[in-house]
C-alpha positions as semicolon CSV with decimal commas, in nm:
position;residue;x (nm);y (nm);z (nm)
1;M;0,148;-1,081;0,707
2;S;0,381;-1,181;0,435
3;G;0,562;-0,897;0,247
4;T;0,661;-0,812;-0,099
5;S;0,966;-1,017;-0,064
6;M;0,745;-1,299;0,049
7;D;1,039;-1,483;0,204
8;A;0,822;-1,578;0,537
9;I;0,512;-1,510;0,722
10;D;0,570;-1,262;0,984
11;A;0,355;-1,296;1,330
12;A;0,380;-1,051;1,593
13;L;0,167;-1,081;1,934
14;V;0,097;-0,753;2,073
15;R;-0,034;-0,640;2,417
16;F;-0,226;-0,299;2,419
17;S;-0,276;-0,109;2,764
18;D;-0,382;0,266;2,749
19;N;-0,178;0,433;2,524
20;S;0,115;0,220;2,506
21;L;0,191;-0,129;2,328
22;E;0,428;-0,423;2,399
23;L;0,559;-0,694;2,142
24;V;0,528;-1,002;2,350
25;A;0,632;-1,254;2,061
26;Y;0,764;-1,230;1,707
27;N;0,861;-1,499;1,492
28;Q;0,883;-1,557;1,107
29;F;0,771;-1,874;0,961
30;P;0,962;-1,932;0,618
31;L;0,763;-2,028;0,308
32;N;0,906;-2,299;0,103
33;D;1,048;-2,209;-0,247
34;K;0,750;-2,399;-0,413
35;I;0,486;-2,189;-0,255
36;R;0,670;-1,867;-0,271
37;N;0,739;-1,896;-0,629
38;E;0,392;-1,999;-0,731
39;V;0,236;-1,716;-0,531
40;R;0,470;-1,435;-0,660
41;S;0,381;-1,570;-1,019
42;L;0,004;-1,467;-0,948
43;S;-0,104;-1,141;-1,095
44;A;-0,419;-0,971;-1,244
45;D;-0,375;-1,195;-1,542
46;S;-0,410;-1,517;-1,313
47;S;-0,715;-1,745;-1,341
48;N;-0,981;-1,716;-1,065
49;D;-0,910;-2,085;-1,008
50;E;-0,555;-2,016;-0,956
51;I;-0,627;-1,706;-0,707
52;S;-0,878;-1,921;-0,504
53;T;-0,631;-2,208;-0,466
54;Y;-0,361;-1,998;-0,319
55;H;-0,629;-1,779;-0,119
56;G;-0,728;-2,089;0,064
57;L;-0,356;-2,229;0,100
58;L;-0,241;-1,905;0,247
59;G;-0,553;-1,895;0,493
60;E;-0,424;-2,243;0,636
61;L;-0,054;-2,103;0,637
62;F;-0,146;-1,773;0,819
63;S;-0,383;-1,973;1,062
64;D;-0,087;-2,224;1,158
65;A;0,122;-1,886;1,212
66;V;-0,121;-1,761;1,439
67;I;-0,154;-2,086;1,633
68;K;0,218;-2,104;1,655
69;I;0,288;-1,743;1,780
70;I;0,006;-1,795;2,066
71;Q;0,167;-2,117;2,164
72;Q;0,511;-1,959;2,180
73;A;0,397;-1,695;2,430
74;K;0,247;-1,976;2,611
75;L;-0,111;-1,806;2,590
76;E;-0,449;-1,961;2,464
77;G;-0,661;-1,856;2,194
78;S;-0,907;-1,707;2,439
79;N;-0,657;-1,456;2,543
80;I;-0,653;-1,289;2,219
81;L;-0,887;-1,016;2,130
82;A;-0,820;-1,038;1,730
83;V;-0,609;-1,142;1,442
84;G;-0,520;-0,861;1,213
85;S;-0,428;-1,011;0,890
86;H;-0,291;-0,821;0,610
87;G;-0,241;-1,118;0,355
88;Q;-0,041;-1,138;0,053
89;T;-0,050;-0,870;-0,177
90;I;-0,097;-1,005;-0,545
91;I;-0,244;-0,685;-0,716
92;H;-0,204;-0,330;-0,626
93;L;-0,287;-0,069;-0,898
94;P;-0,423;0,215;-0,732
95;E;-0,403;0,447;-1,063
96;A;-0,621;0,181;-1,265
97;D;-0,977;0,261;-1,357
98;P;-1,142;0,142;-1,141
99;P;-0,841;0,138;-0,879
100;Q;-0,748;-0,231;-0,779
101;T;-0,574;-0,396;-0,457
102;L;-0,608;-0,741;-0,388
103;Q;-0,456;-0,945;-0,074
104;I;-0,515;-1,310;-0,055
105;G;-0,497;-1,545;0,252
106;D;-0,866;-1,637;0,322
107;A;-0,977;-1,488;0,666
108;T;-1,270;-1,694;0,702
109;I;-1,030;-2,001;0,722
110;I;-0,826;-1,783;0,986
111;A;-1,119;-1,720;1,210
112;T;-1,263;-2,065;1,194
113;R;-0,931;-2,261;1,243
114;T;-0,828;-2,040;1,521
115;G;-1,169;-1,940;1,684
116;I;-1,030;-1,585;1,697
117;K;-1,205;-1,295;1,529
118;T;-1,017;-1,170;1,237
119;V;-0,979;-0,828;1,053
120;A;-0,870;-0,845;0,704
121;D;-0,901;-0,645;0,376
122;F;-0,741;-0,333;0,504
123;R;-0,667;-0,153;0,181
124;R;-0,978;-0,116;-0,018
125;M;-1,176;0,114;0,190
126;D;-0,895;0,381;0,158
127;L;-0,915;0,325;-0,213
128;E;-1,267;0,388;-0,206
129;A;-1,201;0,707;-0,027
130;G;-0,991;0,825;-0,329
131;G;-0,637;0,722;-0,156
132;Q;-0,374;0,499;-0,273
133;G;-0,453;0,229;-0,038
134;A;-0,092;0,250;0,075
135;P;0,143;0,302;0,275
136;L;-0,074;0,227;0,594
137;A;0,229;0,182;0,827
138;P;0,286;0,568;0,873
139;A;-0,018;0,578;1,101
140;L;0,144;0,355;1,347
141;H;0,486;0,515;1,280
142;A;0,330;0,849;1,385
143;D;0,172;0,680;1,697
144;L;0,476;0,516;1,799
145;F;0,788;0,714;1,698
146;R;0,695;1,069;1,642
147;S;0,901;1,318;1,850
148;P;0,818;1,667;1,961
149;T;1,175;1,796;1,953
150;V;1,343;1,616;1,682
151;N;1,233;1,553;1,308
152;R;1,240;1,194;1,226
153;C;1,198;0,988;0,916
154;I;1,107;0,615;0,914
155;L;1,218;0,392;0,643
156;N;1,062;0,069;0,578
157;L;1,287;-0,137;0,341
158;G;1,052;-0,428;0,227
159;G;1,036;-0,543;-0,126
160;I;0,917;-0,200;-0,191
161;A;1,075;0,088;0,010
162;N;0,842;0,350;0,167
163;I;0,917;0,657;0,407
164;T;0,723;0,818;0,669
165;V;0,811;1,193;0,741
166;L;0,750;1,279;1,119
167;P;0,792;1,655;1,168
168;A;0,873;1,768;1,518
169;D;0,586;2,046;1,475
170;L;0,290;1,868;1,562
171;N;0,096;2,103;1,374
172;R;0,243;1,999;1,058
173;A;0,091;1,678;0,889
174;V;0,269;1,326;0,888
175;T;0,340;1,265;0,504
176;G;0,474;0,931;0,346
177;F;0,485;0,733;0,028
178;D;0,645;0,455;-0,140
179;T;0,993;0,585;-0,295
180;G;1,035;0,278;-0,537
181;P;1,215;-0,076;-0,512
182;G;1,338;-0,182;-0,205
183;N;1,487;-0,531;-0,186
184;G;1,257;-0,688;-0,443
185;L;1,418;-0,645;-0,752
186;L;1,767;-0,716;-0,573
187;D;1,586;-1,036;-0,463
188;D;1,475;-1,107;-0,798
189;W;1,784;-1,051;-0,997
190;N;1,973;-1,272;-0,743
191;R;1,739;-1,541;-0,773
192;I;1,761;-1,613;-1,136
193;N;2,134;-1,550;-1,145
194;N;2,237;-1,735;-0,814
195;K;1,963;-1,946;-0,746
196;T;1,934;-1,805;-0,380
197;N;1,652;-1,612;-0,235
198;M;1,871;-1,321;-0,146
199;D;2,196;-1,154;-0,206
200;E;2,320;-1,233;0,165
201;N;2,444;-0,909;0,335
202;G;2,451;-0,725;0,009
203;L;2,780;-0,914;-0,096
204;W;2,709;-0,996;-0,444
205;A;2,593;-0,640;-0,512
206;K;2,915;-0,504;-0,334
207;S;3,146;-0,713;-0,582
208;G;3,014;-0,536;-0,890
209;N;3,015;-0,195;-1,010
210;P;2,714;0,021;-1,073
211;D;2,674;0,102;-1,425
212;S;2,611;0,491;-1,468
213;D;2,402;0,469;-1,803
214;L;2,188;0,198;-1,671
215;L;2,105;0,378;-1,336
216;K;2,053;0,683;-1,537
217;Q;1,794;0,492;-1,750
218;L;1,630;0,337;-1,444
219;L;1,619;0,662;-1,267
220;A;1,426;0,837;-1,550
221;D;1,136;0,635;-1,494
222;P;0,834;0,861;-1,443
223;Y;0,759;0,698;-1,092
224;F;1,036;0,878;-0,926
225;K;0,974;1,220;-1,014
226;K;0,585;1,174;-0,963
227;S;0,443;1,370;-0,677
228;A;0,280;1,204;-0,345
229;P;0,060;1,047;-0,267
230;K;0,187;0,738;-0,447
231;S;0,231;0,364;-0,405
232;S;0,381;0,082;-0,597
233;G;0,445;-0,282;-0,589
234;R;0,565;-0,553;-0,794
235;D;0,295;-0,484;-1,063
236;Y;0,510;-0,206;-1,170
237;F;0,869;-0,265;-1,024
238;N;0,945;-0,618;-1,157
239;L;1,188;-0,831;-1,372
240;Q;0,975;-0,726;-1,682
241;W;1,021;-0,360;-1,611
242;L;1,403;-0,415;-1,538
243;D;1,425;-0,614;-1,876
244;R;1,255;-0,328;-2,068
245;K;1,533;-0,094;-1,920
246;L;1,816;-0,332;-2,011
247;N;1,671;-0,366;-2,371
248;L;1,729;0,019;-2,422
249;M;2,114;-0,036;-2,342
250;N;2,353;-0,078;-2,635
251;K;2,608;-0,283;-2,423
252;H;2,605;-0,616;-2,236
253;L;2,631;-0,586;-1,864
254;N;2,785;-0,815;-1,605
255;P;2,512;-0,954;-1,405
256;A;2,716;-0,830;-1,063
257;D;2,734;-0,502;-1,215
258;V;2,347;-0,513;-1,282
259;Q;2,296;-0,621;-0,901
260;A;2,519;-0,327;-0,799
261;T;2,326;-0,090;-1,015
262;L;1,994;-0,197;-0,865
263;L;2,134;-0,144;-0,513
264;Q;2,238;0,179;-0,610
265;L;1,876;0,235;-0,744
266;T;1,744;0,172;-0,458
267;V;1,972;0,392;-0,245
268;S;1,956;0,683;-0,479
269;S;1,569;0,685;-0,520
270;I;1,526;0,669;-0,139
271;A;1,786;0,945;-0,067
272;D;1,630;1,176;-0,338
273;A;1,279;1,129;-0,179
274;I;1,417;1,227;0,147
275;K;1,594;1,533;0,033
276;R;1,286;1,637;-0,157
277;Q;1,033;1,568;0,139
278;A;1,210;1,534;0,448
279;V;1,450;1,823;0,409
280;A;1,511;1,899;0,796
281;I;1,493;1,536;0,925
282;E;1,789;1,482;1,199
283;E;1,718;1,082;1,234
284;L;1,641;0,818;1,012
285;Y;1,529;0,483;1,156
286;L;1,520;0,163;0,945
287;C;1,281;-0,138;0,938
288;G;1,221;-0,426;0,718
289;G;1,450;-0,689;0,593
290;G;1,655;-0,433;0,399
291;S;1,785;-0,288;0,736
292;H;2,017;-0,590;0,781
293;N;2,200;-0,531;0,430
294;P;2,522;-0,315;0,549
295;V;2,609;-0,239;0,186
296;L;2,280;-0,075;0,124
297;V;2,261;0,112;0,488
298;S;2,614;0,241;0,428
299;R;2,551;0,371;0,089
300;L;2,253;0,537;0,199
301;G;2,445;0,722;0,486
302;D;2,695;0,817;0,229
303;Q;2,411;1,009;0,037
304;L;2,262;1,165;0,358
305;P;2,550;1,318;0,545
306;G;2,452;1,477;0,865
307;V;2,132;1,246;0,919
308;A;2,184;1,011;1,198
309;I;2,089;0,668;1,075
310;T;1,986;0,351;1,274
311;T;1,706;0,094;1,321
312;T;1,374;0,128;1,506
313;Q;1,544;-0,107;1,771
314;T;1,678;0,213;1,923
315;L;1,328;0,321;1,949
316;G;1,237;0,009;2,131
317;M;1,076;-0,189;1,830
318;N;1,228;-0,478;1,649
319;P;1,284;-0,363;1,301
320;D;1,161;-0,698;1,160
321;A;0,847;-0,678;1,350
322;V;0,711;-0,309;1,270
323;E;0,513;-0,403;0,960
324;A;0,331;-0,699;1,133
325;V;0,270;-0,478;1,436
326;T;0,111;-0,235;1,234
327;F;-0,168;-0,462;1,138
328;A;-0,231;-0,561;1,499
329;W;-0,247;-0,203;1,560
330;L;-0,486;-0,137;1,256
331;A;-0,701;-0,451;1,358
332;K;-0,740;-0,277;1,711
333;R;-0,851;0,035;1,562
334;R;-1,113;-0,129;1,343
335;I;-1,272;-0,307;1,633
336;E;-1,265;-0,015;1,845
337;G;-1,440;0,178;1,546
338;K;-1,163;0,420;1,491
339;P;-1,007;0,543;1,136
340;G;-0,688;0,371;1,042
341;N;-0,568;0,578;0,758
342;L;-0,393;0,895;0,730
343;P;-0,521;1,099;0,440
344;S;-0,208;1,325;0,434
345;V;0,013;1,004;0,342
346;T;-0,256;0,813;0,131
347;G;-0,446;1,102;-0,051
348;A;-0,772;0,979;0,072
349;S;-1,060;1,241;0,095
350;K;-1,114;1,132;0,459
351;P;-1,009;0,906;0,742
352;V;-1,193;0,577;0,738
353;L;-1,229;0,248;0,882
354;L;-0,993;0,006;0,757
355;G;-1,066;-0,352;0,717
356;T;-1,368;-0,602;0,734
357;I;-1,423;-0,821;1,047
358;F;-1,468;-1,194;1,009
359;E;-1,629;-1,354;1,323
360;P;-1,526;-1,719;1,404
361;R;-1,803;-1,971;1,301
362;K;-1,724;-2,211;1,585
363;T;-1,558;-2,218;1,913
364;R;-1,193;-2,304;1,904
365;T;-1,109;-2,657;2,022
């Protein structure tokens, strides 16, 4: 998969046995700046020709990632049951009429080039069942990380942040939702001001001072008070959204201070969501790219005293690989004819099969 931040294609090779899984190999295959910027510019307003072009191009790049990760593990394509390909989200509007979600990266190309059965298009069936189509990772979080003795929360810090609440009481439902911006706005604001892909280690944000008026303006957005189930993406939290908020301010802000405020927005919106929805949690486990931002993690800890914060590595899973592993797990469930969504998370009316199966057209050579 390639996440909201679009910094790379994440590939995980997973071996399943009985009720356990093993991460055999994991790698990130960077996307060049040209492709990243062009794909990030796609939206519901893009032409069919534009979307079709990048649908095919990403299908080729995802195929390359599959082939490389198999070679890295010194295996053959015949050893692989299936590819689970999330694709690249360019539209996610669950509240539209009708609801819309679109992930590109042609699975027909992946199945044909690799010779491996491919499962893709994971979100739409949940939408058809009345759900948000996101987040989908909580189902894996519940399977891998739930404890019968400790209340836990999993926080995925991707371009958009989402939480999964895992009560120790197995009679209580697992819940989860997108809390709002994760790294996405931080990356975007840094990119237009510093011409780099990310604010390395949060140092630029640390150099600035959060502006209380701007933070109040940002947190006043209705999304943060909206009840779950809810999900979001770059269709909503983007630079246009930020510009509208900045235009409401009657003062000029230093770009570093805006970055500091955006980091505080991520921290505050996550902490507020956890305090409302995961009141009794004792442990918070981080995954995703933002788990490597020491400034963000430290400030989150300041707002959640008494909660032990670490990464999913403590639970035996590389925090960078969790989302890619999710779609291997979901692909396996689709092939086995098992539902992949959690209605308590997405709001769907029932558990449903997630994903469409694409059979290879010819044997891999």
